[in-house]
PLY file of the C-alpha trace (Angstrom):
ply
format ascii 1.0
element vertex 326
property float x
property float y
property float z
element edge 325
property int vertex1
property int vertex2
end_header
128.25 134.69 105.80
131.94 134.25 106.84
131.15 130.52 107.60
129.55 130.05 104.09
132.44 131.82 102.43
134.96 129.73 104.21
133.06 126.56 103.21
133.07 127.63 99.63
136.87 128.24 99.81
137.38 124.83 101.35
135.21 123.09 98.66
137.12 124.87 95.90
140.42 123.94 97.49
139.36 120.26 97.64
138.12 120.29 94.06
141.50 121.89 92.91
143.44 119.24 94.75
141.35 116.49 93.19
141.92 117.95 89.65
145.58 118.38 90.40
146.00 114.82 91.55
144.15 113.55 88.59
146.27 115.64 86.27
149.47 114.41 87.88
148.26 110.76 87.59
147.44 111.28 83.86
150.95 112.90 83.22
152.61 109.83 84.84
150.50 107.33 83.09
151.47 104.52 82.39
153.73 103.41 85.08
152.87 99.69 84.61
151.69 97.36 81.83
148.33 98.10 80.20
145.81 95.36 79.51
143.93 95.28 76.25
141.04 92.92 76.51
140.18 90.92 73.40
136.49 89.85 73.52
137.14 86.93 71.18
139.41 84.01 71.26
143.24 84.19 70.73
144.19 83.59 67.07
141.19 85.38 65.58
141.23 88.55 63.47
140.53 90.88 66.35
143.22 89.34 68.49
145.71 89.66 65.58
144.88 93.22 65.01
145.12 93.99 68.79
148.64 92.50 68.84
149.86 94.18 65.76
148.79 97.73 66.77
149.60 97.47 70.48
153.12 96.22 69.86
153.84 99.47 68.01
151.97 101.68 70.61
153.95 100.05 73.47
157.15 101.56 72.11
155.84 105.02 72.53
154.10 104.40 75.90
157.22 102.98 77.51
155.15 100.19 78.93
153.83 96.98 77.23
150.22 96.56 76.25
149.30 93.05 77.14
146.47 91.57 75.05
144.24 89.33 77.14
141.63 87.18 75.49
138.31 86.92 77.31
135.94 85.32 74.80
132.35 84.25 75.17
128.74 85.23 74.23
129.37 87.16 71.06
132.03 89.28 72.72
129.89 90.24 75.75
132.01 88.45 78.32
135.13 90.53 77.47
133.37 93.88 76.80
131.42 93.58 80.07
134.61 92.83 82.00
136.18 96.00 80.61
133.05 97.97 81.35
133.41 97.13 85.02
137.11 97.81 85.25
138.52 100.79 87.00
138.60 103.71 84.58
142.31 104.45 85.01
143.64 103.69 81.60
145.14 100.29 82.58
142.25 98.29 81.23
141.16 98.90 77.52
139.10 96.72 75.22
139.07 95.89 71.52
135.56 96.69 70.24
134.23 95.57 66.88
131.28 96.11 64.65
129.86 93.07 66.39
130.25 93.94 69.98
129.60 97.80 69.59
127.28 98.08 66.63
125.46 94.81 65.90
124.97 93.55 69.46
123.12 96.67 70.63
120.54 96.25 67.79
119.81 92.57 68.21
120.40 91.62 71.94
117.53 92.96 74.11
119.30 92.69 77.56
122.79 93.73 76.54
124.61 94.34 79.79
126.50 97.36 78.40
125.79 100.51 76.38
128.42 100.89 73.64
128.14 104.74 73.75
127.45 105.59 77.46
129.85 102.94 78.95
132.87 103.52 76.87
135.16 106.22 75.43
136.20 105.63 71.89
140.03 105.89 71.31
140.45 104.89 67.68
138.98 102.78 64.96
142.04 100.64 63.89
140.93 98.73 60.87
138.20 97.63 58.41
138.44 93.92 57.73
137.81 92.24 54.38
135.76 89.08 54.64
135.43 85.97 52.48
132.97 83.05 52.33
135.19 79.99 52.62
133.98 76.38 52.53
135.36 72.98 53.35
136.67 71.19 50.25
133.99 68.52 50.77
131.29 71.00 49.90
130.02 70.38 46.33
130.36 74.01 45.19
133.18 75.90 43.46
131.51 79.28 43.38
128.57 81.29 44.99
126.12 80.34 42.22
126.74 76.59 42.72
126.57 77.01 46.53
123.18 78.71 46.29
121.85 76.06 43.83
123.04 73.33 46.24
121.56 75.03 49.23
118.20 75.46 47.49
118.10 71.85 46.43
119.13 70.80 49.95
117.37 73.03 52.49
118.77 72.75 56.03
121.80 70.55 54.97
124.50 73.22 54.90
125.72 74.77 58.08
127.91 77.74 58.79
129.93 78.63 61.89
130.22 82.02 63.58
131.95 83.75 66.42
128.54 83.77 68.19
124.95 84.87 67.94
124.74 88.35 66.33
128.40 88.30 65.26
129.23 89.41 61.68
129.71 85.76 60.65
126.13 85.01 61.87
124.71 88.10 60.14
126.57 87.08 56.90
124.90 83.74 56.92
121.52 85.18 57.83
121.95 87.73 55.06
122.72 85.06 52.47
119.72 82.96 53.48
117.45 86.01 53.14
118.79 87.33 49.87
119.33 83.96 48.18
116.09 82.32 49.60
117.90 79.31 51.15
117.79 77.61 54.48
121.02 76.81 56.37
121.97 75.96 60.00
123.90 78.38 62.14
126.45 76.94 64.59
127.73 79.55 67.07
131.17 79.30 68.79
132.87 81.39 71.41
134.95 83.09 68.70
136.00 82.81 65.09
139.17 80.90 65.75
137.38 77.73 67.13
134.83 77.93 64.21
137.55 77.93 61.69
139.23 75.03 63.42
136.13 73.04 63.06
135.78 74.11 59.47
139.23 72.89 58.72
138.35 69.58 60.47
135.23 69.24 58.35
132.78 69.50 61.23
131.08 72.43 59.69
130.58 73.41 56.08
131.51 77.11 55.85
132.40 80.44 57.53
132.09 84.06 56.67
135.55 84.85 58.00
138.07 87.67 57.87
140.76 87.34 55.24
143.22 87.85 58.05
142.05 84.52 59.57
141.46 82.51 56.38
144.20 83.42 54.01
146.69 80.80 55.09
144.17 78.01 54.92
142.87 79.25 51.47
146.42 79.49 50.11
147.29 76.01 51.41
144.22 74.50 49.80
142.77 73.54 53.14
139.74 75.74 52.49
138.05 76.89 49.29
137.30 80.63 48.84
133.77 80.90 47.30
133.35 84.66 47.28
134.38 87.90 49.03
131.75 89.97 50.81
132.74 93.49 49.95
131.29 95.31 46.89
134.74 95.23 45.21
137.10 92.28 44.65
139.97 91.96 47.08
143.51 92.77 46.04
144.59 89.61 47.86
142.16 87.40 46.01
141.54 89.11 42.67
140.23 86.04 40.92
137.56 85.42 43.55
134.29 87.19 42.72
132.13 89.15 45.13
128.79 87.79 46.41
127.33 91.08 45.09
128.16 89.96 41.46
125.50 87.20 41.98
123.27 88.88 44.61
123.41 92.71 43.90
123.52 94.72 47.15
125.13 91.99 49.24
127.86 93.66 51.39
129.52 92.55 54.60
132.48 94.25 56.33
133.65 94.65 59.94
135.57 97.17 61.82
137.88 96.99 64.92
138.97 99.52 67.37
140.15 100.47 70.80
137.81 101.63 73.65
138.32 102.75 77.35
135.85 102.45 80.07
133.71 105.56 80.61
135.42 107.91 83.16
138.88 107.36 81.92
140.84 110.65 82.29
140.77 112.75 79.10
144.56 113.12 79.54
144.97 109.43 79.25
142.75 109.25 76.14
144.81 111.99 74.60
148.02 110.09 75.32
146.53 106.97 73.80
145.35 108.85 70.76
148.83 110.34 70.29
150.42 106.84 70.22
147.75 105.50 67.86
148.38 108.41 65.43
152.21 107.75 65.61
151.76 103.90 65.19
149.61 104.38 62.14
152.47 106.41 60.44
154.81 103.35 60.69
154.87 101.74 57.30
156.01 98.41 58.69
152.98 98.19 60.86
150.55 99.29 58.20
152.11 96.63 55.90
151.42 93.97 58.49
147.80 94.94 58.51
147.31 95.16 54.75
149.01 91.93 54.23
146.33 90.30 56.31
143.47 91.78 54.32
142.89 94.75 56.62
142.39 98.40 55.75
144.32 100.63 58.19
142.25 103.54 59.63
143.84 104.96 62.87
141.02 107.49 63.49
141.05 110.09 66.24
138.78 109.82 69.33
136.36 112.43 67.96
136.24 110.75 64.53
135.53 107.38 66.17
132.93 108.95 68.35
131.09 110.44 65.39
131.38 107.14 63.49
129.93 104.91 66.16
126.18 105.90 66.03
126.31 105.83 62.24
127.64 102.17 62.38
125.02 101.18 64.91
122.30 102.45 62.57
123.88 100.70 59.66
123.91 97.38 61.43
120.42 97.83 62.58
119.27 98.15 58.99
121.53 95.18 57.98
120.12 92.97 60.78
116.56 93.79 59.67
117.45 92.97 56.07
118.93 89.66 57.18
115.72 88.89 59.06
117.70 88.61 62.40
115.31 88.46 65.40
115.91 90.35 68.68
117.54 87.90 71.09
116.17 88.04 74.80
0 1
1 2
2 3
3 4
4 5
5 6
6 7
7 8
8 9
9 10
10 11
11 12
12 13
13 14
14 15
15 16
16 17
17 18
18 19
19 20
20 21
21 22
22 23
23 24
24 25
25 26
26 27
27 28
28 29
29 30
30 31
31 32
32 33
33 34
34 35
35 36
36 37
37 38
38 39
39 40
40 41
41 42
42 43
43 44
44 45
45 46
46 47
47 48
48 49
49 50
50 51
51 52
52 53
53 54
54 55
55 56
56 57
57 58
58 59
59 60
60 61
61 62
62 63
63 64
64 65
65 66
66 67
67 68
68 69
69 70
70 71
71 72
72 73
73 74
74 75
75 76
76 77
77 78
78 79
79 80
80 81
81 82
82 83
83 84
84 85
85 86
86 87
87 88
88 89
89 90
90 91
91 92
92 93
93 94
94 95
95 96
96 97
97 98
98 99
99 100
100 101
101 102
102 103
103 104
104 105
105 106
106 107
107 108
108 109
109 110
110 111
111 112
112 113
113 114
114 115
115 116
116 117
117 118
118 119
119 120
120 121
121 122
122 123
123 124
124 125
125 126
126 127
127 128
128 129
129 130
130 131
131 132
132 133
133 134
134 135
135 136
136 137
137 138
138 139
139 140
140 141
141 142
142 143
143 144
144 145
145 146
146 147
147 148
148 149
149 150
150 151
151 152
152 153
153 154
154 155
155 156
156 157
157 158
158 159
159 160
160 161
161 162
162 163
163 164
164 165
165 166
166 167
167 168
168 169
169 170
170 171
171 172
172 173
173 174
174 175
175 176
176 177
177 178
178 179
179 180
180 181
181 182
182 183
183 184
184 185
185 186
186 187
187 188
188 189
189 190
190 191
191 192
192 193
193 194
194 195
195 196
196 197
197 198
198 199
199 200
200 201
201 202
202 203
203 204
204 205
205 206
206 207
207 208
208 209
209 210
210 211
211 212
212 213
213 214
214 215
215 216
216 217
217 218
218 219
219 220
220 221
221 222
222 223
223 224
224 225
225 226
226 227
227 228
228 229
229 230
230 231
231 232
232 233
233 234
234 235
235 236
236 237
237 238
238 239
239 240
240 241
241 242
242 243
243 244
244 245
245 246
246 247
247 248
248 249
249 250
250 251
251 252
252 253
253 254
254 255
255 256
256 257
257 258
258 259
259 260
260 261
261 262
262 263
263 264
264 265
265 266
266 267
267 268
268 269
269 270
270 271
271 272
272 273
273 274
274 275
275 276
276 277
277 278
278 279
279 280
280 281
281 282
282 283
283 284
284 285
285 286
286 287
287 288
288 289
289 290
290 291
291 292
292 293
293 294
294 295
295 296
296 297
297 298
298 299
299 300
300 301
301 302
302 303
303 304
304 305
305 306
306 307
307 308
308 309
309 310
310 311
311 312
312 313
313 314
314 315
315 316
316 317
317 318
318 319
319 320
320 321
321 322
322 323
323 324
324 325
């Protein structure tokens, strides 16, 4: 009995030491720069959001948050990289409605589980989207675009940030609801898709306002319609697609995740800095001016939101007629 009791005491002491060490680590964190992985290319809306918010968060953390783009395969490359990272708070990832809500409902062998493999930190934003076309496309509005697409099946093409991305689903949804046939052209991110759109190599993109406003304002691209149910304050004269196709709605969200197993104390510290950052009016204004709705939710709020978003995207993908990808 004495041996068993001593063994119990030893095990308890070891456990206490481990907890104490982890607690001390979390209290000292961060002692070096933190990497925030962006699963899409530099220059896209997700990258922009990551840089705006992380710059403000860095001021409170006392260490820089370095945004590192790892694009590819509809965000799978970057998210998978973060999933495999050591859960010590030094590698975080920007998740989106594409990587953490749409991908799980449409990609059969997704190498990560958005709920089991990650700890939600905060939903940063909701992004307004717009359907923009190259000036060579013979359509000034969504009605004319649909009429042209119906008369010329398979002629129009649209770029996206990859298979199952929000841009892809937007195109598939338009095809389904308008009864037209177009060609999907996937890229490694939205930035290269927009670059090819500007060059006239593709016809259109369902892009975030944050990415397309400069090109729309300069006349390099033509805004056909916005994808929310209400018109955008930044483009008040541009109608919604829903005004022509009732029920059409497309919006994306972006937020921060940590690998599963990251110490709760680190998550709490990150959440504290997110909450502080989203009280800074200058930072919020930067987001709003890019067509982004600031959110800044808590980890618990983001955790509760995620399953709801997955189910919403499952329904949207079915409506769009998107097939499961093996």
